[in-house]
Backbone as CSV, one residue per row, in Angstrom:
resi,resn,N_x,N_y,N_z,CA_x,CA_y,CA_z,C_x,C_y,C_z
1,MET,0.860,-1.186,0.000,0.000,0.000,0.000,0.897,1.238,0.000
2,LYS,0.892,1.963,-1.122,1.820,3.078,-1.278,1.074,4.344,-1.689
3,LYS,0.241,4.840,-0.773,-0.491,6.065,-1.078,0.455,7.250,-1.093
4,SER,-0.002,8.338,-1.668,0.927,9.413,-1.998,0.310,10.785,-1.832
5,LYS,1.198,11.800,-1.939,0.753,13.188,-1.855,1.581,14.045,-2.794
6,ILE,0.902,14.994,-3.442,1.552,16.031,-4.237,1.122,17.371,-3.650
7,SER,2.083,18.163,-3.196,1.774,19.464,-2.608,2.216,20.578,-3.544
8,ILE,1.351,21.581,-3.698,1.628,22.739,-4.553,1.647,23.979,-3.673
9,HIS,2.717,24.730,-3.723,2.878,25.893,-2.844,3.253,27.111,-3.687
10,PHE,2.324,28.038,-3.836,2.595,29.310,-4.505,3.040,30.322,-3.454
11,ASP,4.067,31.096,-3.780,4.555,32.081,-2.827,4.959,33.354,-3.554
12,GLY,4.986,34.454,-2.807,5.343,35.745,-3.395,4.112,36.479,-3.894
13,PRO,4.303,37.488,-4.746,3.180,38.298,-5.241,2.094,37.502,-5.934
14,ILE,2.431,36.327,-6.475,1.414,35.515,-7.158,0.354,35.017,-6.171
15,ALA,0.719,34.969,-4.864,-0.208,34.498,-3.821,-0.453,35.591,-2.784
16,LYS,-0.700,36.792,-3.263,-0.947,37.925,-2.364,-2.182,37.664,-1.500
17,ASP,-2.046,37.934,-0.220,-3.146,37.737,0.748,-3.618,36.283,0.770
18,HIS,-2.692,35.355,0.532,-2.979,33.917,0.574,-4.057,33.512,-0.431
19,ALA,-4.127,34.228,-1.530,-5.100,33.916,-2.585,-4.362,33.875,-3.919
20,ILE,-4.939,33.182,-4.873,-4.319,33.054,-6.182,-5.396,33.134,-7.253
21,GLN,-5.035,33.630,-8.423,-6.019,33.752,-9.500,-6.576,32.377,-9.861
22,LEU,-7.866,32.314,-10.081,-8.518,31.052,-10.433,-7.909,30.462,-11.699
23,ARG,-7.637,31.317,-12.680,-7.081,30.841,-13.952,-5.744,30.139,-13.734
24,THR,-4.893,30.737,-12.918,-3.578,30.146,-12.648,-3.723,28.823,-11.906
25,PHE,-4.614,28.793,-10.911,-4.755,27.596,-10.088,-5.360,26.437,-10.876
26,THR,-6.413,26.716,-11.646,-7.044,25.634,-12.413,-6.098,25.099,-13.492
27,LYS,-5.311,25.994,-14.087,-4.328,25.547,-15.079,-3.295,24.632,-14.421
28,THR,-2.831,25.018,-13.240,-1.844,24.204,-12.519,-2.416,22.837,-12.174
29,LEU,-3.630,22.804,-11.640,-4.253,21.526,-11.302,-4.432,20.654,-12.535
30,GLY,-4.799,21.277,-13.653,-4.981,20.516,-14.897,-3.697,19.849,-15.348
31,HIS,-2.594,20.578,-15.238,-1.309,20.000,-15.668,-0.792,18.964,-14.679
32,ILE,-1.082,19.143,-13.381,-0.734,18.102,-12.415,-1.506,16.825,-12.734
33,GLN,-2.810,16.964,-12.997,-3.611,15.784,-13.333,-3.093,15.123,-14.608
34,SER,-2.732,15.929,-15.591,-2.205,15.363,-16.841,-0.901,14.620,-16.609
35,SER,-0.052,15.143,-15.720,1.201,14.442,-15.423,0.918,13.114,-14.716
36,ILE,-0.096,13.100,-13.852,-0.514,11.852,-13.199,-0.993,10.849,-14.252
37,ASP,-1.838,11.319,-15.166,-2.362,10.450,-16.220,-1.241,9.906,-17.102
38,ARG,-0.298,10.798,-17.487,0.824,10.376,-18.342,1.667,9.312,-17.639
39,ALA,1.949,9.552,-16.357,2.771,8.601,-15.599,2.069,7.246,-15.490
40,TYR,0.774,7.284,-15.218,0.014,6.029,-15.100,0.028,5.250,-16.416
41,LEU,-0.240,5.942,-17.526,-0.270,5.276,-18.828,1.100,4.740,-19.218
42,ASP,2.148,5.442,-18.803,3.496,4.964,-19.109,3.820,3.699,-18.321
43,LEU,3.313,3.602,-17.097,3.548,2.418,-16.274,2.666,1.235,-16.687
44,LYS,1.571,1.521,-17.351,0.549,0.503,-17.606,1.043,-0.605,-18.532
45,THR,1.884,-0.269,-19.499,2.370,-1.267,-20.450,3.891,-1.260,-20.498
46,ASP,4.471,-2.396,-20.867,5.922,-2.503,-20.973,6.481,-1.597,-22.063
47,SER,5.657,-1.319,-23.086,6.133,-0.496,-24.205,6.017,0.998,-23.921
48,GLY,5.442,1.373,-22.761,5.338,2.780,-22.388,4.192,3.498,-23.073
49,ILE,4.075,4.776,-22.797,2.994,5.590,-23.332,3.210,5.850,-24.819
50,ILE,2.123,5.970,-25.571,2.205,6.303,-26.982,1.572,7.670,-27.218
51,LYS,1.846,8.240,-28.385,1.335,9.566,-28.716,-0.194,9.566,-28.685
52,ASN,-0.753,10.629,-28.091,-2.203,10.831,-28.018,-2.929,9.753,-27.212
53,ALA,-2.212,9.056,-26.326,-2.855,8.050,-25.474,-3.863,8.725,-24.547
54,ARG,-4.974,8.060,-24.312,-6.030,8.591,-23.458,-6.430,7.559,-22.411
55,LEU,-6.934,8.043,-21.278,-7.439,7.146,-20.250,-8.712,6.458,-20.716
56,ARG,-8.861,5.200,-20.328,-10.124,4.491,-20.512,-10.925,4.583,-19.211
57,ASN,-12.162,4.136,-19.261,-13.018,4.243,-18.073,-12.383,3.589,-16.853
58,GLU,-11.737,2.448,-17.065,-11.163,1.727,-15.929,-9.899,2.389,-15.376
59,ASP,-9.386,3.412,-16.077,-8.156,4.076,-15.655,-8.403,5.270,-14.728
60,TYR,-9.648,5.705,-14.614,-9.911,6.908,-13.822,-9.732,6.676,-12.321
61,GLY,-10.140,5.518,-11.830,-9.986,5.229,-10.415,-8.536,5.290,-9.942
62,PRO,-7.624,4.578,-10.605,-6.222,4.593,-10.157,-5.543,5.958,-10.257
63,THR,-6.110,6.863,-11.056,-5.473,8.176,-11.239,-6.202,9.292,-10.500
64,ASP,-7.156,8.930,-9.650,-7.893,9.945,-8.873,-7.063,10.427,-7.676
65,PHE,-6.955,11.739,-7.552,-6.345,12.379,-6.381,-7.372,13.357,-5.818
66,LEU,-7.428,13.473,-4.494,-8.350,14.388,-3.835,-7.585,15.592,-3.306
67,MET,-8.208,16.777,-3.378,-7.564,17.983,-2.868,-8.084,18.310,-1.488
68,ASN,-7.164,18.424,-0.544,-7.514,18.854,0.810,-7.817,20.343,0.838
69,GLN,-8.321,20.813,1.963,-8.510,22.251,2.152,-7.161,22.946,2.036
70,THR,-7.142,24.069,1.347,-5.880,24.792,1.150,-5.361,25.337,2.479
71,ARG,-4.015,25.512,2.525,-3.361,25.995,3.741,-2.695,27.334,3.470
72,GLU,-2.473,28.096,4.535,-1.766,29.359,4.412,-0.255,29.108,4.412
73,GLY,0.483,30.207,4.175,1.929,30.099,4.029,2.234,30.362,2.581
74,GLY,1.637,31.474,2.068,1.518,31.672,0.635,0.159,31.116,0.259
75,PHE,0.158,30.089,-0.594,-1.082,29.389,-0.951,-0.677,27.939,-1.183
76,ILE,-1.158,27.030,-0.348,-0.711,25.639,-0.399,-1.908,24.723,-0.583
77,ALA,-1.784,23.797,-1.546,-2.818,22.791,-1.775,-2.169,21.413,-1.771
78,ASP,-2.788,20.475,-1.071,-2.298,19.101,-1.015,-3.229,18.195,-1.803
79,LEU,-2.666,17.388,-2.673,-3.431,16.441,-3.480,-3.074,15.037,-3.009
80,LEU,-4.079,14.263,-2.596,-3.857,12.952,-2.001,-4.318,11.846,-2.943
81,GLY,-3.444,10.886,-3.200,-3.807,9.749,-4.034,-4.826,8.872,-3.334
82,THR,-5.817,8.400,-4.067,-6.876,7.580,-3.461,-6.646,6.091,-3.682
83,ASP,-5.793,5.728,-4.613,-5.555,4.322,-4.936,-4.334,3.812,-4.169
84,ASP,-4.356,2.546,-3.787,-3.234,1.979,-3.031,-1.910,2.080,-3.782
85,ASP,-1.967,2.065,-5.110,-0.740,2.111,-5.903,-0.438,3.498,-6.469
86,SER,-1.089,4.517,-5.934,-0.832,5.865,-6.445,0.615,6.301,-6.186
87,GLY,1.243,5.692,-5.189,2.642,6.006,-4.923,3.547,5.681,-6.094
88,GLU,3.217,4.626,-6.842,4.030,4.264,-8.010,3.923,5.343,-9.088
89,ILE,2.745,5.948,-9.206,2.564,7.043,-10.162,3.438,8.226,-9.776
90,VAL,3.412,8.582,-8.480,4.200,9.729,-8.022,5.695,9.445,-8.173
91,LYS,6.115,8.207,-7.938,7.524,7.855,-8.136,7.920,7.982,-9.606
92,ARG,6.993,7.631,-10.498,7.299,7.769,-11.938,7.437,9.239,-12.311
93,ILE,6.582,10.099,-11.754,6.704,11.543,-11.979,8.052,12.031,-11.452
94,ASP,8.400,11.581,-10.254,9.675,11.966,-9.647,10.849,11.552,-10.542
95,GLY,10.793,10.338,-11.067,11.868,9.842,-11.915,12.012,10.601,-13.218
96,ALA,10.901,11.146,-13.705,10.943,11.908,-14.948,11.407,13.340,-14.735
97,VAL,10.868,13.995,-13.711,11.093,15.434,-13.533,12.444,15.734,-12.886
98,THR,12.884,14.893,-11.951,14.085,15.205,-11.178,15.329,15.458,-12.035
99,PRO,15.660,14.599,-13.020,16.863,14.886,-13.816,16.777,16.218,-14.565
100,ALA,15.603,16.541,-15.108,15.436,17.806,-15.828,15.531,18.984,-14.873
101,TYR,14.923,18.845,-13.691,14.962,19.930,-12.711,16.388,20.160,-12.211
102,GLU,17.102,19.090,-11.928,18.478,19.243,-11.435,19.358,19.936,-12.473
103,LYS,19.178,19.589,-13.731,19.947,20.243,-14.787,19.554,21.713,-14.902
104,ALA,18.252,21.997,-14.827,17.776,23.382,-14.915,18.278,24.195,-13.734
105,HIS,18.245,23.600,-12.546,18.707,24.307,-11.346,20.195,24.624,-11.458
106,SER,20.966,23.676,-11.985,22.401,23.896,-12.176,22.665,25.010,-13.180
107,GLN,21.909,25.010,-14.272,22.097,26.042,-15.299,21.664,27.412,-14.796
108,ALA,20.686,27.442,-13.884,20.255,28.726,-13.324,21.358,29.332,-12.464
109,GLN,22.143,28.457,-11.806,23.257,28.938,-10.982,24.476,29.281,-11.832
110,THR,24.743,28.442,-12.856,25.898,28.629,-13.737,25.415,28.495,-15.171
111,PRO,25.022,29.588,-15.805,24.477,29.522,-17.163,25.407,28.798,-18.126
112,ASP,24.804,27.966,-18.985,25.541,27.205,-19.994,25.799,28.098,-21.199
113,SER,27.065,28.371,-21.482,27.417,29.272,-22.585,27.681,28.525,-23.887
114,THR,27.427,27.209,-23.903,27.680,26.413,-25.103,26.729,26.827,-26.228
115,ASP,27.290,27.080,-27.399,26.466,27.399,-28.568,25.962,26.098,-29.185
116,ARG,24.644,25.910,-29.163,24.073,24.690,-29.728,23.735,24.904,-31.197
117,GLU,23.992,23.880,-31.969,23.667,23.912,-33.384,22.147,23.910,-33.531
118,ASN,21.617,24.869,-34.304,20.160,24.905,-34.434,19.662,23.781,-35.329
119,LEU,18.357,23.603,-35.314,17.746,22.451,-35.978,18.010,22.455,-37.478
120,LEU,17.873,23.602,-38.120,18.068,23.670,-39.576,19.512,23.388,-39.965
121,GLU,20.457,23.803,-39.134,21.864,23.478,-39.400,22.084,21.965,-39.333
122,GLN,21.430,21.330,-38.378,21.545,19.876,-38.263,20.938,19.180,-39.481
123,VAL,19.779,19.674,-39.927,19.124,19.089,-41.097,20.000,19.249,-42.338
124,GLN,20.571,20.434,-42.511,21.418,20.691,-43.670,22.632,19.761,-43.689
125,LYS,23.191,19.480,-42.524,24.328,18.554,-42.455,23.910,17.147,-42.865
126,ARG,22.722,16.741,-42.420,22.226,15.415,-42.822,22.033,15.352,-44.337
127,LEU,21.506,16.445,-44.914,21.307,16.493,-46.362,22.646,16.400,-47.088
128,GLU,23.637,17.143,-46.636,24.960,17.114,-47.269,25.602,15.734,-47.136
129,ASN,25.441,15.106,-45.984,25.987,13.754,-45.795,25.314,12.753,-46.718
130,TYR,24.000,12.916,-46.907,23.267,12.005,-47.799,23.729,12.183,-49.248
131,LYS,23.862,13.429,-49.678,24.312,13.681,-51.048,25.721,13.146,-51.282
132,ALA,26.557,13.236,-50.259,27.945,12.773,-50.378,28.053,11.262,-50.151
133,GLU,26.907,10.598,-49.919,26.846,9.161,-49.644,27.674,8.780,-48.418
134,ALA,27.798,9.737,-47.498,28.527,9.479,-46.256,27.631,8.832,-45.211
135,GLN,26.329,8.865,-45.461,25.372,8.285,-44.520,24.216,7.688,-45.303
136,GLN,23.834,6.467,-44.966,22.749,5.777,-45.645,21.527,5.680,-44.733
137,PRO,20.333,5.799,-45.309,19.125,5.741,-44.469,18.834,4.332,-43.956
138,ILE,18.244,4.271,-42.765,17.786,3.014,-42.184,16.385,2.726,-42.719
139,PRO,16.091,1.509,-43.198,14.714,1.205,-43.615,13.755,1.400,-42.446
140,TYR,12.588,1.985,-42.732,11.677,2.341,-41.639,11.184,1.128,-40.872
141,ASP,10.979,-0.007,-41.547,10.485,-1.181,-40.820,11.492,-1.638,-39.768
142,LYS,12.777,-1.457,-40.037,13.803,-1.784,-39.045,13.842,-0.721,-37.946
143,PHE,13.759,0.548,-38.345,13.765,1.659,-37.389,12.570,1.579,-36.454
144,PHE,11.414,1.213,-36.997,10.151,1.218,-36.264,10.161,0.232,-35.097
145,VAL,10.819,-0.909,-35.270,10.756,-1.965,-34.246,11.989,-1.997,-33.343
146,SER,12.869,-1.004,-33.456,14.144,-1.113,-32.735,14.413,-0.062,-31.661
147,PRO,13.385,0.595,-31.065,13.716,1.542,-29.985,14.261,0.792,-28.774
148,ASP,15.296,1.344,-28.145,15.820,0.694,-26.948,15.045,1.178,-25.718
149,ALA,15.345,0.562,-24.585,14.597,0.871,-23.363,14.781,2.325,-22.956
150,ARG,15.972,2.871,-23.207,16.232,4.258,-22.829,15.367,5.212,-23.642
151,GLU,15.195,4.927,-24.933,14.367,5.805,-25.757,12.896,5.687,-25.382
152,THR,12.456,4.460,-25.084,11.074,4.266,-24.660,10.796,5.046,-23.378
153,ARG,11.728,4.979,-22.439,11.574,5.732,-21.186,11.590,7.226,-21.458
154,ALA,12.461,7.672,-22.382,12.577,9.109,-22.674,11.256,9.678,-23.173
155,TYR,10.499,8.898,-23.940,9.217,9.396,-24.437,8.237,9.584,-23.281
156,GLY,8.238,8.644,-22.334,7.400,8.808,-21.155,7.825,10.002,-20.323
157,ASP,9.151,10.163,-20.155,9.662,11.313,-19.405,9.202,12.617,-20.031
158,ARG,9.337,12.719,-21.339,8.981,13.964,-22.022,7.494,14.278,-21.837
159,SER,6.642,13.262,-21.893,5.205,13.505,-21.762,4.856,14.027,-20.373
160,ILE,5.685,13.701,-19.377,5.454,14.169,-18.004,6.063,15.552,-17.790
161,VAL,7.327,15.737,-18.205,8.004,17.012,-17.915,7.366,18.176,-18.657
162,LYS,6.738,17.925,-19.798,6.111,19.042,-20.514,4.937,19.613,-19.712
163,GLU,4.311,18.778,-18.858,3.234,19.274,-18.003,3.805,20.183,-16.911
164,PHE,4.947,19.814,-16.349,5.593,20.660,-15.343,6.123,21.948,-15.975
165,ASP,6.539,21.883,-17.218,6.977,23.094,-17.917,5.823,24.081,-18.054
166,GLN,4.634,23.568,-18.288,3.455,24.438,-18.377,3.106,25.050,-17.019
167,ILE,3.291,24.294,-15.953,3.075,24.849,-14.611,4.057,25.985,-14.355
168,ALA,5.328,25.770,-14.709,6.367,26.786,-14.499,6.148,28.024,-15.358
169,SER,5.374,27.894,-16.442,5.146,29.047,-17.326,4.404,30.173,-16.606
170,ALA,3.629,29.833,-15.567,2.932,30.873,-14.790,3.930,31.782,-14.089
171,ILE,5.097,31.252,-13.733,6.144,32.045,-13.092,6.970,32.787,-14.141
172,ARG,7.258,32.134,-15.258,8.011,32.797,-16.336,7.293,34.051,-16.824
173,ALA,5.976,34.010,-16.798,5.185,35.121,-17.344,5.140,36.338,-16.423
174,ARG,5.696,36.248,-15.219,5.531,37.320,-14.236,6.723,38.277,-14.175
175,ASP,7.655,38.153,-15.120,8.748,39.134,-15.263,9.578,39.311,-13.999
176,GLY,9.847,38.203,-13.315,10.760,38.251,-12.186,10.280,39.073,-11.011
177,ASP,9.001,38.952,-10.650,8.468,39.759,-9.542,8.670,39.093,-8.182
178,GLY,9.423,37.999,-8.132,9.668,37.318,-6.866,8.723,36.179,-6.572
179,SER,7.817,35.881,-7.497,6.883,34.766,-7.306,7.589,33.431,-7.542
180,SER,7.023,32.385,-6.952,7.547,31.035,-7.173,6.432,30.024,-6.963
181,VAL,6.631,28.833,-7.518,5.750,27.714,-7.231,6.636,26.535,-6.849
182,GLU,6.276,25.907,-5.751,7.037,24.762,-5.221,6.139,23.536,-5.271
183,ILE,6.651,22.454,-5.829,5.894,21.204,-5.914,6.677,20.122,-5.185
184,SER,6.040,19.522,-4.179,6.682,18.474,-3.383,5.959,17.154,-3.614
185,LEU,6.738,16.088,-3.753,6.194,14.760,-4.001,6.519,13.836,-2.836
186,SER,5.570,12.980,-2.502,5.847,11.951,-1.496,5.045,10.705,-1.813
187,ALA,5.645,9.559,-1.510,4.988,8.265,-1.664,5.414,7.431,-0.461
188,GLU,4.657,7.526,0.615,4.981,6.953,1.918,6.141,7.675,2.600
189,GLN,7.071,8.164,1.809,8.158,8.983,2.331,8.400,10.140,1.366
190,ALA,9.066,11.177,1.866,9.310,12.352,1.028,10.196,11.986,-0.157
191,LEU,9.820,12.495,-1.325,10.638,12.342,-2.530,11.248,13.700,-2.851
192,SER,11.046,14.198,-4.045,11.693,15.450,-4.457,10.805,16.660,-4.204
193,THR,11.465,17.814,-4.104,10.787,19.108,-4.057,11.382,19.983,-5.147
194,TYR,10.510,20.573,-5.963,10.948,21.427,-7.069,10.481,22.852,-6.801
195,VAL,11.409,23.789,-6.794,11.079,25.198,-6.582,11.339,25.945,-7.893
196,PHE,10.263,26.396,-8.508,10.369,27.122,-9.773,10.243,28.616,-9.509
197,ASP,11.384,29.303,-9.468,11.361,30.757,-9.468,11.578,31.221,-10.909
198,GLN,11.795,32.501,-11.110,11.918,33.024,-12.474,13.059,32.352,-13.242
199,ARG,14.225,32.243,-12.611,15.388,31.709,-13.306,15.258,30.216,-13.574
200,VAL,14.837,29.462,-12.578,14.735,28.011,-12.761,13.621,27.666,-13.743
201,SER,12.508,28.395,-13.696,11.416,28.111,-14.647,11.869,28.360,-16.079
202,ALA,12.740,29.360,-16.283,13.249,29.652,-17.632,14.219,28.574,-18.093
203,THR,15.160,28.169,-17.219,16.133,27.154,-17.627,15.478,25.782,-17.750
204,PHE,14.434,25.521,-16.955,13.709,24.249,-17.085,13.094,24.153,-18.474
205,HIS,12.509,25.242,-18.937,11.940,25.244,-20.285,13.026,24.977,-21.327
206,ASP,14.184,25.606,-21.166,15.282,25.385,-22.108,15.697,23.915,-22.139
207,VAL,15.764,23.299,-20.967,16.209,21.912,-20.865,15.233,20.962,-21.533
208,VAL,13.937,21.098,-21.235,12.962,20.096,-21.700,12.492,20.340,-23.127
209,SER,12.855,21.479,-23.714,12.415,21.755,-25.087,13.554,21.648,-26.097
210,ILE,14.714,21.150,-25.672,15.829,20.967,-26.611,15.417,19.960,-27.687
211,ARG,15.621,20.335,-28.939,15.309,19.439,-30.050,16.580,19.102,-30.823
212,ALA,16.624,17.895,-31.354,17.792,17.448,-32.111,17.331,16.540,-33.240
213,ILE,18.135,16.486,-34.291,17.813,15.681,-35.464,18.479,14.312,-35.371
214,GLY,17.711,13.267,-35.669,18.236,11.905,-35.643,18.815,11.483,-36.982
215,ASP,19.176,10.220,-37.075,19.797,9.687,-38.292,18.773,9.521,-39.416
216,LEU,19.286,9.360,-40.622,18.450,9.232,-41.811,17.611,7.959,-41.772
217,VAL,16.354,8.096,-42.215,15.423,6.966,-42.250,14.706,6.958,-43.593
218,GLU,14.537,5.785,-44.176,13.745,5.629,-45.417,12.307,5.330,-45.028
219,ILE,11.355,6.154,-45.518,9.960,6.044,-45.090,9.036,5.938,-46.308
220,PRO,8.231,4.891,-46.402,7.226,4.814,-47.471,5.987,5.609,-47.063
221,ILE,5.525,6.501,-47.947,4.443,7.415,-47.559,3.483,7.676,-48.710
222,THR,2.376,8.325,-48.365,1.574,9.095,-49.310,1.439,10.498,-48.717
223,LEU,1.248,11.483,-49.582,1.089,12.864,-49.112,-0.389,13.186,-48.957
224,ARG,-0.723,13.919,-47.916,-2.108,14.324,-47.680,-2.309,15.828,-47.818
225,SER,-1.261,16.617,-47.545,-1.357,18.067,-47.719,0.038,18.654,-47.805
226,LEU,0.101,19.876,-48.376,1.353,20.633,-48.459,1.058,22.080,-48.121
227,ASP,1.916,22.700,-47.308,1.757,24.092,-46.903,3.099,24.783,-47.104
228,SER,3.114,25.836,-47.915,4.365,26.512,-48.259,4.999,27.251,-47.092
229,GLY,4.257,27.523,-46.038,4.830,28.127,-44.845,5.044,29.627,-44.900
230,ASN,4.578,30.296,-45.956,4.696,31.757,-46.072,6.120,32.265,-45.857
231,GLY,7.062,31.625,-46.527,8.444,32.081,-46.449,9.270,31.396,-45.390
232,GLY,8.637,30.700,-44.438,9.377,29.965,-43.418,9.536,28.513,-43.833
233,THR,9.744,27.646,-42.856,9.841,26.215,-43.147,8.485,25.698,-43.615
234,SER,8.483,25.001,-44.748,7.243,24.426,-45.273,6.905,23.158,-44.499
235,LYS,5.656,22.720,-44.649,5.233,21.533,-43.907,4.238,20.738,-44.730
236,ALA,4.317,19.427,-44.589,3.371,18.533,-45.236,2.755,17.618,-44.190
237,LYS,1.573,17.127,-44.504,0.988,16.028,-43.752,1.200,14.776,-44.590
238,ALA,1.853,13.784,-44.001,2.154,12.554,-44.727,1.589,11.364,-43.962
239,TYR,1.289,10.299,-44.714,0.769,9.079,-44.120,1.833,7.998,-44.234
240,ASN,2.250,7.476,-43.076,3.288,6.451,-43.045,2.659,5.091,-43.366
241,LEU,3.118,4.467,-44.434,2.503,3.231,-44.905,2.856,2.023,-44.039
242,ILE,3.840,2.153,-43.159,4.192,1.052,-42.262,3.493,1.196,-40.911
243,SER,3.607,2.361,-40.295,2.960,2.546,-38.984,1.469,2.824,-39.101
244,LYS,1.020,3.163,-40.331,-0.393,3.494,-40.579,-0.838,4.719,-39.791
245,LYS,0.089,5.674,-39.606,-0.201,6.896,-38.868,0.177,8.117,-39.711
246,GLU,-0.548,9.223,-39.483,-0.207,10.488,-40.127,0.847,11.204,-39.293
247,PHE,1.764,11.899,-39.959,2.795,12.637,-39.237,3.109,13.930,-39.966
248,ASN,3.750,14.865,-39.253,4.179,16.131,-39.845,5.536,15.962,-40.501
249,LEU,5.636,16.433,-41.732,6.892,16.385,-42.478,7.326,17.821,-42.755
250,HIS,8.413,18.257,-42.138,8.927,19.610,-42.308,9.894,19.647,-43.497
251,ILE,9.829,20.731,-44.261,10.623,20.845,-45.499,11.370,22.167,-45.447
252,HIS,12.693,22.123,-45.400,13.469,23.337,-45.115,14.022,24.027,-46.355
253,THR,13.788,23.456,-47.566,14.269,24.103,-48.790,13.134,24.233,-49.805
254,GLU,13.208,25.246,-50.656,12.203,25.431,-51.711,12.268,24.290,-52.712
255,ARG,13.489,23.836,-52.985,13.646,22.722,-53.933,12.954,21.470,-53.392
256,GLY,13.095,21.216,-52.107,12.439,20.063,-51.509,10.925,20.169,-51.605
257,PHE,10.406,21.370,-51.341,8.964,21.588,-51.418,8.468,21.357,-52.847
258,SER,9.181,21.903,-53.820,8.776,21.760,-55.222,8.804,20.308,-55.667
259,SER,9.787,19.547,-55.186,9.911,18.149,-55.612,8.751,17.287,-55.118
260,LEU,8.073,17.732,-54.075,6.983,16.937,-53.503,5.625,17.248,-54.127
261,ARG,5.519,18.377,-54.823,4.209,18.824,-55.313,3.512,17.785,-56.185
262,ARG,4.248,17.144,-57.040,3.610,16.223,-57.994,3.063,14.963,-57.320
263,PHE,3.431,14.739,-56.063,2.950,13.554,-55.361,1.668,13.816,-54.568
264,LEU,1.216,15.062,-54.565,0.007,15.399,-53.816,-1.216,15.194,-54.694
265,LYS,-1.919,14.109,-54.475,-3.133,13.792,-55.230,-4.208,13.342,-54.249
266,LYS,-5.367,13.996,-54.318,-6.452,13.670,-53.404,-7.029,12.293,-53.711
267,ARG,-7.177,12.003,-55.002,-7.683,10.698,-55.410,-6.503,9.827,-55.847
268,ASN,-6.569,8.577,-55.490,-5.502,7.629,-55.825,-4.123,8.187,-55.467
269,PRO,-3.892,8.460,-54.186,-2.600,9.026,-53.788,-1.432,8.136,-54.186
270,ILE,-0.350,8.763,-54.573,0.838,8.053,-55.031,1.633,7.542,-53.834
271,LYS,1.968,6.266,-53.891,2.832,5.687,-52.864,4.282,5.840,-53.309
272,PHE,5.083,6.474,-52.469,6.502,6.647,-52.793,7.299,6.664,-51.500
273,SER,8.598,6.664,-51.594,9.413,6.651,-50.378,10.350,7.848,-50.361
274,ILE,10.590,8.338,-49.156,11.464,9.489,-48.963,12.546,9.137,-47.943
275,VAL,13.551,9.987,-47.904,14.530,9.947,-46.828,14.198,11.116,-45.898
276,GLY,14.068,10.824,-44.621,13.760,11.862,-43.650,14.583,11.680,-42.392
277,CYS,14.488,12.662,-41.498,15.191,12.618,-40.213,14.203,12.856,-39.088
278,PRO,14.181,12.001,-38.080,13.280,12.225,-36.945,13.710,13.426,-36.115
279,VAL,12.714,14.106,-35.534,12.974,15.238,-34.645,12.793,14.758,-33.204
280,TYR,13.899,14.670,-32.481,13.867,14.270,-31.079,13.690,15.507,-30.192
281,GLU,12.783,15.426,-29.232,12.604,16.496,-28.265,12.820,15.936,-26.867
282,TYR,13.771,16.519,-26.143,14.189,16.026,-24.847,14.520,14.533,-24.927
283,GLY,15.207,14.162,-26.012,15.671,12.796,-26.197,14.614,11.806,-26.619
284,ALA,13.411,12.287,-26.941,12.297,11.377,-27.213,11.759,11.562,-28.624
285,PHE,11.262,10.450,-29.186,10.634,10.484,-30.510,9.585,9.390,-30.574
286,ASP,8.413,9.737,-31.092,7.345,8.758,-31.293,7.546,8.114,-32.661
287,ARG,7.949,6.859,-32.680,8.299,6.194,-33.939,7.083,5.884,-34.808
288,SER,5.896,6.002,-34.254,4.693,5.788,-35.055,4.288,7.035,-35.825
289,ALA,4.397,8.214,-35.178,3.838,9.422,-35.789,4.602,10.684,-35.418
290,GLY,5.886,10.543,-35.087,6.677,11.711,-34.727,7.030,12.575,-35.926
291,ASP,7.316,13.844,-35.671,7.687,14.781,-36.740,8.996,14.365,-37.410
292,MET,9.064,14.615,-38.708,10.255,14.320,-39.500,10.645,15.552,-40.317
293,TYR,11.919,15.638,-40.676,12.379,16.603,-41.668,12.660,15.881,-42.968
294,PHE,12.199,16.466,-44.072,12.396,15.883,-45.395,13.839,16.120,-45.871
295,ILE,14.441,15.050,-46.425,15.793,15.136,-46.982,15.764,14.969,-48.499
296,ALA,15.130,13.882,-48.968,15.122,13.616,-50.417,14.047,12.593,-50.757
297,ILE,13.677,12.550,-52.047,12.814,11.487,-52.556,13.717,10.308,-52.946
298,LEU,13.337,9.125,-52.495,14.166,7.957,-52.761,13.610,7.106,-53.895
299,LYS,12.326,6.736,-53.817,11.678,5.949,-54.868,10.369,6.634,-55.227
300,THR,10.138,6.811,-56.510,8.967,7.573,-56.935,7.699,6.720,-57.017
301,GLU,7.830,5.407,-57.026,6.645,4.526,-57.044,6.936,3.286,-56.223
302,LEU,5.928,2.830,-55.497,6.066,1.607,-54.691,5.049,0.571,-55.134
C-alpha cells in the first residue's frame, strides 16, 4: 500500500493575501492531473505511453487524487492519491522530472554558454551527408521496431516534464516579480521538491524543449497536404505506410517543397518513399507518428 501526496505551494506576489487567481490555479491543477495520467499510462504497459494516449473508463480510479482544504503560508494545496498504488505514479513523476529539474537548477546557478547547433543546421548537415553518400538511411520497418529501453523511457519522461513546464510558465510570465511555485512529491516517504522561481522556470523550459535531429530513415508514404509556410519552413501532412499513422513532415528548402508537389493527389494518392530525419525532443521520438524533416525522394513509385 503506497499512497501518496503532491503538494503545490505558490509564494510571493502571485499568492498575495494567501489567494491566487482562479485561472492560474485551475491551469496548474490541470497539468498536475495530466502528469498523473501520463505517468500512469506509461507504467501501464511494458512499451510505455504512446502519442495521443487517453485514459479508458477503468483508468480513472487509479489516477484519482483528492484535494484537501488549502493551507496558508503563501497558498498551499495538497493532493492525495486515493488508490493503493498511487505512490508508483508519483515515483514515476519523480523519476521523470528530477533529472530535468536538477539540470535546470544547475544552469540557473551557472548559465551554460555552449552554442548549440540549431535544428536547420543539423538538417542541412544530414542532407549534405546524404548527397555525399557518407550516410545511408535506415529502412523504416527496421527503425520502427528497434527503440531501446532508454528511448522508450525518454518518451514517457517527455510527456510528463512538458506538463511541469506548463506549470512553471505561470512564473516565467511574471517578469521576475519574486513569485515562485514549489511542488513536493511523497509516496509513503518524502521524494523530491521542485522550486520554480523566475530563473529556474526559464532554464527548465530550455532543458525540456531541446530538439535534435536523428539519423536518416527511409519512409514509405503518401502525401495528404502541403503548406508553403509563407516564407518559413514548409510543412506537409504525410501518411506512413508502415505505422499506418499520419505525421508532420517539415521541409526546409524550396527545392524540396517543389519536388513533392507532384505527389500530392487527393484521389488515388501516389505511394513513394522518402529519406527523412526524426525530430527528437528532450531525447524522445514517437516512432509511429513523430515529426520528421524531409531530406530527399528515394523511390517515386512503390
